[in-house]
C-alpha positions in Angstrom: 0.0 0.0 0.3 1.5 3.4 -1.1 2.2 5.7 1.7 -0.1 8.5 2.7 0.8 12.2 1.8 -0.3 15.3 3.5 -0.1 18.6 2.0 -0.7 21.8 3.1 -2.1 24.9 0.9 -0.8 27.7 2.4 -2.4 31.3 1.4 -0.2 34.0 1.5 -1.5 37.6 2.4 0.4 40.0 4.9 -3.0 41.9 5.8 -6.4 41.9 5.2 -7.5 44.9 2.7 -10.8 46.8 2.9 -13.6 45.5 1.4 -13.1 41.5 2.0 -11.3 39.1 4.2 -8.1 37.7 2.9 -8.9 34.5 1.7 -11.8 36.0 -0.5 -9.0 38.1 -2.2 -6.7 35.3 -2.5 -9.0 32.6 -4.1 -7.1 30.1 -2.1 -10.7 28.8 -0.9 -11.3 28.1 -4.6 -7.9 25.6 -4.8 -9.2 24.1 -1.5 -12.7 23.4 -3.1 -11.9 22.4 -6.7 -8.4 20.9 -6.7 -9.8 17.5 -4.5 -12.1 16.8 -7.4 -9.4 16.5 -9.9 -7.2 14.2 -8.1 -9.3 10.9 -7.4 -9.7 10.3 -11.0 -5.9 10.3 -11.8 -4.5 9.2 -8.1 -4.2 5.6 -6.2 -7.1 4.0 -5.5 -7.9 5.2 -1.9 -9.2 8.6 -2.1 -8.5 12.0 -0.7 -9.1 13.7 2.8 -9.6 17.5 3.1 -9.0 18.5 6.6 -10.5 22.2 6.6 -8.7 24.1 9.6 -10.4 27.2 8.9 -14.2 26.2 8.8 -14.2 27.8 5.5 -15.1 24.9 2.9 -17.8 22.6 4.1 -20.6 24.5 3.0 -19.6 24.6 -0.8 -19.2 20.8 -0.2 -22.6 20.6 0.8 -21.8 18.9 4.5 -23.0 20.6 7.5 -20.0 20.3 10.2 -20.4 17.9 13.0 -19.0 19.8 16.2 -16.0 17.8 17.3 -13.0 18.4 19.4 -10.6 17.7 16.1 -7.6 18.5 18.5 -8.8 17.4 21.8 -7.7 14.1 21.7 -5.7 11.4 19.8 -8.5 9.6 18.2 -10.7 12.7 17.9 -10.3 13.3 14.1 -11.8 9.9 13.3 -15.2 11.3 14.6 -15.1 14.4 12.6 -14.1 12.9 9.2 -17.4 12.7 7.1 -18.3 12.1 3.3 -19.4 14.9 0.9 -22.9 15.5 -0.5 -22.2 16.5 -4.1 -23.6 14.2 -6.8 -20.5 13.5 -8.6 -18.7 10.3 -9.8 -15.8 10.9 -7.7 -17.7 12.3 -4.6 -17.5 8.7 -2.6 -13.5 9.1 -2.8 -13.1 12.5 -1.1 -14.0 13.0 2.6 -13.9 16.1 4.6 -12.5 16.9 8.3 -14.5 20.1 9.1 -13.6 22.7 11.7 -15.7 25.3 13.2 -14.8 28.9 13.5 -14.3 28.1 17.4 -10.8 26.9 16.4 -9.8 30.1 16.1 -9.7 30.2 20.1 -7.2 27.5 19.7 -4.6 30.5 18.9 -4.4 31.0 22.6 -2.6 27.8 23.1 0.4 28.7 21.2 2.6 29.0 24.1 1.7 25.7 25.5 4.4 23.0 25.2 3.9 20.6 22.5 0.7 22.7 21.4 2.4 22.8 17.7 2.1 19.2 17.3 -1.7 18.4 18.2 -2.7 18.3 14.5 0.0 15.5 13.9 -1.2 13.6 16.5 -4.8 14.1 16.0 -4.3 12.5 12.5 -1.8 9.8 13.4 -3.4 6.6 12.3 -6.7 8.1 11.1 -5.8 9.1 7.8 -3.6 6.3 6.4 -6.4 4.8 4.2 -6.5 8.3 1.9 -3.9 8.8 -0.7 -3.7 12.4 0.2 -4.8 14.6 2.9 -5.0 18.3 2.0 -4.8 20.5 5.1 -6.5 23.9 4.3 -4.5 26.7 6.1 -4.8 30.1 7.3 -3.3 33.3 5.3 -0.7 33.4 8.1 2.2 31.3 9.6 0.4 31.6 13.1 -0.2 28.8 15.6 -2.9 27.0 13.5 -0.9 26.8 10.4 2.4 25.8 11.9 0.5 22.8 13.5 -0.6 21.9 9.8 3.1 22.4 8.6 4.3 20.4 11.4 1.7 17.5 10.3 2.4 17.9 6.6 4.8 16.3 4.3 4.5 18.8 1.7 3.7 22.5 1.0 1.7 24.5 -1.8 1.7 28.2 -1.4 -0.9 30.2 -3.0 -0.8 33.6 -3.7 -2.0 36.6 -5.9 -0.5 38.3 -8.4 0.0 41.3 -6.2 3.0 43.0 -4.7 2.1 42.3 -1.1 1.1 38.6 -1.5 3.8 37.7 -3.7 6.2 39.3 -0.7 4.1 36.9 1.6 4.6 34.2 -0.5 8.3 34.6 -0.2 8.3 34.6 3.5 6.1 31.7 3.9 8.8 29.7 1.6 12.0 30.9 3.9 9.7 29.8 7.1 9.3 26.4 5.7 13.0 26.3 4.4 14.5 28.1 7.2 12.4 27.6 10.3 10.4 24.5 9.8 13.2 21.8 10.3 14.1 23.0 13.6 11.2 24.8 15.3 8.6 22.4 13.6 11.0 19.2 13.9 9.9 18.6 10.6 13.1 18.6 8.6 11.8 16.9 5.2 9.0 19.5 4.7 9.3 21.0 1.4 7.4 23.7 -1.0 6.2 21.3 -3.8 4.8 24.2 -5.7 3.5 27.6 -5.9 -0.1 28.6 -7.6 -1.0 32.2 -8.8 -4.6 32.5 -8.0 -7.4 35.2 -8.9 -5.6 36.2 -11.8 -7.3 39.3 -13.5 -6.8 40.3 -17.2 -4.8 43.4 -16.6 -0.9 44.4 -17.1 -0.3 44.9 -13.8 -1.4 41.4 -12.7 0.5 39.7 -15.6 4.0 41.7 -14.3 3.2 40.3 -11.0 2.5 37.0 -12.4 5.9 37.1 -14.2 7.6 38.1 -11.1 6.3 35.0 -9.1 7.7 33.0 -12.0 10.9 34.5 -11.7 11.2 34.2 -7.8 10.1 30.5 -7.7 11.1 29.2 -11.2 10.0 25.6 -11.4 7.8 25.4 -8.3 5.2 27.6 -9.9 2.4 25.5 -11.4 0.4 26.3 -14.3 -2.0 27.0 -15.6 -2.4 30.4 -13.1 -6.2 30.6 -11.7 -8.0 33.1 -13.3 -11.0 35.0 -12.1 -14.2 33.5 -13.3 -17.7 34.6 -12.6 -19.1 31.5 -13.1 -16.8 29.8 -10.6 -17.9 32.3 -8.0 -21.6 31.4 -8.8 -20.7 27.6 -8.6 -19.1 28.0 -5.2 -22.2 30.1 -4.0 -24.8 27.1 -5.5 -22.1 24.6 -4.1 -21.7 22.9 -7.5 -19.2 20.0 -8.3 -16.9 20.6 -11.4 -18.8 18.2 -13.2 -21.8 20.6 -13.3 -22.3 21.8 -16.9 -22.3 25.5 -15.6 -18.7 25.2 -14.5 -17.4 23.5 -17.7 -15.0 26.5 -18.4 -12.8 26.4 -15.4 -12.9 22.6 -15.2 -9.9 21.9 -17.3 -8.1 24.6 -15.6 -8.4 22.5 -12.2 -7.9 19.2 -14.0 -4.3 20.7 -15.1 -3.2 22.1 -11.7 -4.6 18.5 -10.2 -2.2 16.5 -12.4 0.7 19.1 -11.5 -0.2 18.2 -7.9 0.1 14.5 -8.7 3.6 15.1 -10.4 4.8 17.3 -7.8 3.5 15.2 -4.8 3.4 11.7 -5.8 1.4 9.3 -3.5 4.1 6.4 -4.0 
């Protein structure tokens, strides 16, 4: 049986901007929702587990979070994992461990000895039957994200084609390379890819996209995720990628899923 891989999609945004929260601007929720369906058809047989630390994805996957102490004890995650309710051929091969927004209160435990290992311990032996576990992170490198990085094998950085977001992406990369080996006791953690999200058709955005390619080189996955009204509407209506109304962006996420499988092989 091939080994499980845990990957932490990490969004980069140094500070919220007026008008919307940081994740909405980055489009990282789209990557978290839309990449998993692209993986099971191409991946080995055991499927995919999406660990939503932010409580930001369960609504679009048509599930209601069962409140559970995900990090309270070692076997707690087993009671939280549940199937998604999309009517799609791949739905039975995807599971979700949703969080509630109350998880934010765990930030205050950052100073407790060993707190950064709680997610790793909670998932120990629980997700072994999956090919992949995607850990959906906050747009920061604070306590909850550090727990994810301590539990993960690989990191995917998601950034907008924006000056501040690109600078934040560089800081996340430096954190993984320079601090994770010692501070998180995870010496094999590595950045496997960088995804440009919410790309608008402007000259400035194109310039920043090219900057991301220059900085990260071969780590940048193609294609960039372009802004699509149809995709935003699909998220609101909780539609899977197999729905005819989202046929246009479907190929984009299938290509990203192939990039993921190439960069993070299950075996």
